[in-house]
Every structure is written in C-alpha cells, then in structure tokens.
Backbone as ProteinMPNN parsed JSONL, in Angstrom:
{"seq_chain_A": "XXXXXXXXXXXXXXXXXXXXXXXXXXXXXXXXXXXXXXXXXXXXXXXXXXXXXXXXXXXXXXXXXXXXXXXXXXXXXXXXXXX", "coords_chain_A": {"N_chain_A": [[149.27, -8.451, 36.586], [147.019, -9.516, 38.171], [145.244, -12.896, 39.704], [145.753, -16.069, 38.257], [143.512, -17.624, 38.511], [140.64, -17.987, 39.866], [138.606, -17.555, 42.426], [135.184, -19.121, 42.625], [132.005, -20.834, 43.003], [131.836, -24.063, 43.514], [131.803, -27.792, 43.315], [131.396, -27.807, 46.1], [130.492, -25.317, 46.78], [130.269, -22.479, 48.281], [133.621, -21.978, 50.281], [134.272, -20.798, 52.308], [132.404, -21.284, 54.045], [133.057, -23.512, 55.554], [134.828, -22.123, 57.518], [137.47, -21.989, 60.556], [138.722, -20.285, 62.051], [139.247, -16.454, 61.263], [141.055, -14.579, 59.227], [141.355, -10.758, 59.991], [142.018, -7.277, 58.565], [144.013, -4.424, 59.444], [144.324, -1.534, 58.032], [145.533, -0.046, 58.617], [148.187, -0.708, 59.494], [149.277, -1.864, 57.019], [151.626, -1.913, 54.6], [151.926, -2.178, 52.177], [152.801, -4.236, 50.753], [152.163, -6.833, 49.633], [152.263, -9.702, 49.493], [150.275, -11.174, 51.002], [148.51, -11.169, 49.081], [150.051, -11.92, 47.174], [150.245, -15.182, 48.619], [148.511, -15.936, 48.936], [146.191, -19.384, 49.364], [143.768, -19.933, 47.827], [143.48, -17.856, 46.345], [141.434, -15.23, 47.396], [141.939, -12.675, 47.995], [141.863, -9.727, 47.213], [143.934, -6.804, 45.617], [143.33, -3.141, 46.141], [144.014, -0.529, 44.375], [143.006, 1.682, 44.839], [141.568, 3.291, 47.129], [140.247, 2.937, 51.089], [141.136, 0.551, 52.222], [144.11, -1.104, 51.638], [143.61, -4.25, 51.05], [141.094, -6.224, 50.205], [139.561, -8.782, 51.533], [137.135, -12.126, 50.337], [135.366, -13.596, 51.99], [133.794, -15.567, 51.362], [134.403, -17.436, 50.173], [137.46, -18.128, 51.63], [139.416, -19.822, 53.535], [140.135, -19.941, 55.984], [142.978, -20.58, 56.172], [145.627, -19.153, 57.458], [147.662, -18.682, 56.208], [147.874, -16.216, 54.751], [148.365, -14.313, 57.211], [150.668, -15.245, 58.263], [152.422, -14.617, 56.934], [152.497, -11.988, 56.454], [154.521, -9.357, 56.611], [154.229, -7.084, 58.931], [153.095, -7.626, 60.623], [149.906, -7.051, 59.625], [147.372, -8.505, 59.262], [145.595, -10.161, 61.184], [144.341, -13.234, 62.976], [140.998, -14.234, 63.246], [139.315, -16.104, 65.912], [135.977, -17.903, 64.558], [132.782, -17.082, 64.33]], "CA_chain_A": [[148.969, -7.966, 37.779], [146.012, -10.483, 38.95], [146.199, -13.957, 39.839], [145.43, -16.383, 37.109], [141.917, -18.107, 38.897], [139.755, -16.254, 41.034], [137.316, -18.388, 43.424], [134.194, -19.199, 42.609], [131.412, -21.924, 43.161], [132.509, -25.066, 43.166], [131.474, -29.091, 44.029], [131.855, -27.904, 47.745], [129.618, -24.322, 47.013], [130.964, -21.546, 48.903], [134.155, -22.497, 50.704], [134.378, -20.189, 53.58], [131.646, -21.683, 55.693], [133.843, -23.963, 56.729], [135.958, -21.5, 58.066], [137.577, -21.851, 61.958], [139.756, -18.689, 61.688], [138.912, -15.252, 59.886], [141.669, -13.4, 58.917], [141.287, -9.316, 60.168], [142.882, -6.897, 58.154], [144.219, -3.788, 59.802], [145.052, -1.587, 57.409], [146.421, 1.297, 59.454], [149.665, -1.18, 59.388], [149.569, -2.409, 55.988], [152.981, -1.28, 54.127], [151.386, -2.587, 50.843], [154.012, -5.601, 50.002], [150.819, -7.655, 48.462], [153.439, -10.841, 50.138], [149.322, -12.185, 51.077], [147.739, -11.556, 47.991], [150.497, -13.057, 46.542], [150.603, -16.077, 48.739], [146.674, -17.08, 49.281], [146.255, -20.399, 47.55], [142.885, -20.189, 47.613], [142.857, -16.35, 45.245], [140.641, -14.854, 47.985], [143.213, -11.348, 48.618], [142.257, -8.429, 46.091], [144.429, -5.498, 45.924], [142.942, -2.3, 46.222], [145.17, 0.851, 44.349], [142.499, 3.342, 45.434], [140.516, 3.349, 48.254], [140.501, 3.159, 51.993], [141.456, -0.823, 52.332], [144.541, -1.917, 49.599], [143.15, -5.549, 50.343], [139.753, -6.888, 50.76], [139.136, -10.532, 51.473], [136.486, -12.413, 50.113], [135.061, -14.191, 53.352], [132.844, -16.263, 50.679], [135.468, -18.245, 49.428], [138.374, -18.286, 51.971], [138.73, -20.813, 54.31], [140.957, -19.242, 57.094], [143.906, -21.065, 56.538], [146.266, -18.465, 58.151], [148.805, -17.917, 55.052], [148.029, -14.45, 54.632], [148.603, -13.753, 58.178], [151.962, -15.833, 58.751], [153.205, -14.39, 55.681], [152.483, -10.405, 56.705], [155.741, -9.017, 57.901], [154.041, -6.31, 59.363], [150.712, -8.276, 61.107], [148.499, -6.486, 59.614], [146.431, -9.753, 59.443], [145.66, -11.256, 62.69], [143.479, -14.57, 62.439], [140.284, -14.34, 65.29], [138.141, -17.482, 65.91], [134.88, -17.214, 63.389], [131.658, -16.631, 65.355]], "C_chain_A": [[148.17, -9.257, 39.153], [146.308, -11.784, 38.735], [145.544, -15.076, 38.376], [143.569, -17.095, 37.588], [141.554, -17.278, 40.431], [138.446, -17.19, 41.218], [136.007, -18.039, 43.171], [133.659, -21.112, 42.822], [131.623, -23.452, 42.546], [131.797, -26.308, 43.709], [130.999, -28.686, 45.391], [131.119, -26.492, 48.217], [130.464, -23.518, 47.779], [131.925, -22.243, 49.932], [134.611, -22.209, 51.65], [133.059, -20.556, 54.813], [132.348, -22.57, 55.982], [134.81, -23.807, 57.442], [135.614, -21.67, 59.541], [137.761, -20.416, 62.698], [139.1, -17.538, 60.54], [140.052, -14.615, 60.126], [141.033, -11.896, 59.011], [141.867, -8.145, 59.69], [142.931, -5.753, 58.926], [145.578, -3.071, 58.692], [145.815, 0.227, 57.717], [148.351, 0.706, 59.316], [149.902, -2.107, 58.269], [150.273, -1.699, 55.251], [152.696, -1.89, 52.992], [152.663, -3.963, 50.415], [153.364, -6.43, 49.46], [151.941, -8.996, 49.116], [151.532, -11.864, 50.385], [148.624, -12.302, 50.278], [148.561, -13.262, 47.118], [150.751, -14.953, 47.051], [149.127, -16.694, 49.22], [146.513, -17.819, 48.096], [144.758, -20.265, 46.752], [142.317, -18.178, 45.924], [141.655, -15.399, 45.931], [140.755, -13.235, 48.374], [142.882, -10.681, 47.8], [142.777, -7.213, 46.478], [143.701, -3.882, 45.64], [143.648, -1.199, 45.911], [144.534, 1.812, 45.021], [141.327, 2.874, 46.192], [141.381, 3.565, 49.691], [141.806, 1.727, 52.535], [142.466, -0.509, 51.251], [144.131, -3.29, 50.001], [141.695, -5.402, 51.073], [139.992, -8.988, 50.759], [138.043, -11.175, 51.342], [136.329, -14.185, 51.212], [134.071, -15.726, 52.818], [133.72, -17.484, 50.695], [136.913, -18.874, 50.87], [138.503, -18.606, 53.115], [139.424, -20.88, 55.954], [142.386, -20.117, 57.58], [145.006, -20.636, 57.481], [147.346, -18.192, 57.593], [148.388, -16.388, 55.453], [149.031, -13.646, 55.905], [150.386, -14.659, 58.743], [153.001, -14.777, 57.413], [153.528, -12.418, 55.847], [153.996, -9.991, 57.615], [155.458, -7.545, 58.487], [152.932, -6.501, 60.295], [149.517, -7.163, 61.329], [146.999, -7.26, 59.367], [146.589, -10.124, 60.957], [144.58, -12.258, 62.433], [143.037, -14.433, 64.042], [139.19, -15.794, 64.56], [136.646, -17.029, 64.986], [133.724, -17.773, 64.498], [130.515, -17.023, 64.516]], "O_chain_A": [[148.491, -9.644, 40.277], [147.199, -12.149, 37.968], [144.827, -14.517, 37.547], [142.604, -16.912, 36.847], [141.924, -16.552, 41.355], [137.561, -17.458, 40.405], [135.587, -16.904, 43.394], [134.333, -22.142, 42.818], [131.563, -23.819, 41.373], [131.072, -26.029, 44.664], [130.069, -29.37, 45.817], [130.986, -26.222, 49.411], [131.585, -24.002, 47.936], [131.366, -23.12, 50.592], [135.387, -22.995, 52.194], [132.901, -20.197, 55.98], [132.391, -22.55, 57.212], [135.55, -24.648, 57.952], [134.484, -21.629, 60.028], [137.15, -19.775, 63.552], [138.646, -17.715, 59.41], [140.171, -14.047, 61.211], [140.172, -11.668, 58.16], [142.502, -7.696, 60.644], [141.814, -5.625, 59.428], [146.742, -3.4, 58.464], [146.341, 1.157, 57.107], [149.361, 1.383, 59.131], [150.64, -3.077, 58.442], [149.744, -0.613, 55.017], [153.782, -2.373, 52.671], [153.077, -4.081, 49.262], [153.99, -6.996, 48.564], [152.943, -8.439, 48.668], [151.47, -13.037, 50.015], [147.905, -13.302, 50.271], [148.28, -14.411, 46.777], [151.216, -15.814, 46.303], [148.878, -17.77, 49.764], [146.551, -17.606, 46.884], [144.557, -20.414, 45.546], [141.423, -17.795, 45.169], [140.915, -14.808, 45.144], [139.849, -12.63, 48.947], [143.804, -10.785, 46.991], [142.329, -6.56, 47.421], [143.677, -3.679, 44.426], [144.087, -0.601, 46.893], [145.107, 2.674, 45.687], [140.367, 2.197, 45.822], [142.514, 4.036, 49.789], [142.925, 1.88, 53.025], [142.165, 0.094, 50.221], [144.314, -3.931, 48.966], [141.314, -4.765, 52.056], [140.447, -9.92, 50.095], [137.442, -11.002, 52.403], [136.88, -15.284, 51.163], [133.736, -16.657, 53.551], [133.46, -18.458, 51.401], [137.181, -20.075, 50.9], [137.899, -17.954, 53.967], [139.198, -21.716, 56.829], [142.808, -20.314, 58.719], [145.424, -21.47, 58.285], [148.157, -17.503, 58.212], [148.701, -15.708, 56.43], [149.948, -12.833, 55.785], [150.967, -14.302, 59.768], [154.197, -14.486, 57.384], [154.508, -11.79, 55.446], [154.368, -10.232, 58.764], [156.427, -6.787, 58.534], [152.069, -5.692, 60.634], [148.784, -6.694, 62.2], [145.877, -6.758, 59.308], [147.6, -10.308, 61.635], [143.851, -11.962, 61.486], [143.601, -14.441, 65.136], [138.69, -16.189, 63.506], [136.361, -15.843, 64.825], [133.861, -18.7, 65.295], [129.365, -16.853, 64.921]]}, "name": "protein", "num_of_chains": 1, "seq": "XXXXXXXXXXXXXXXXXXXXXXXXXXXXXXXXXXXXXXXXXXXXXXXXXXXXXXXXXXXXXXXXXXXXXXXXXXXXXXXXXXX"}
C-alpha cells in the first residue's frame, strides 16, 4: 500500500524550499479516499490509519504543485501562498 519511492535528499537538496504554494489539509472534510496520496507526483503524502489526521504532508519535499488539492473530491486540501 506504500509508494515504491519515498522522498529523499537529492542533488537539489530538500525540494520543498522552492515551493510557492503550500497545501493545507483539513481533516474535518477528508473522506479518506486516498486520491491525494495516489496522485502526489513526489510521494510526499503519507497515510495515517491511526491518529487525528488521516494524511500528513512532508513539506521538506512537497513542491506545491497543487495536484493533491485538485483531485480531492471533498476539498479537504487547500493551497495557500507560501510565507
């Protein structure tokens, strides 16, 4: 059930530093469909079967592409400008 690849420090370092938008997860809206996890091109979303938040986003490697937000049918992930 886990992706074949996990984010790791590469030649470019931690790629989350050049993100312009940050995905923010709202657990109250999540319907646990796992589409964000499935479509994340960088495998920066982890599923937490136990715990308050169903997903966690690894911001060290999330590039802020917004695919997770676009595929979420419940709009549980919203993109905000990076500060």
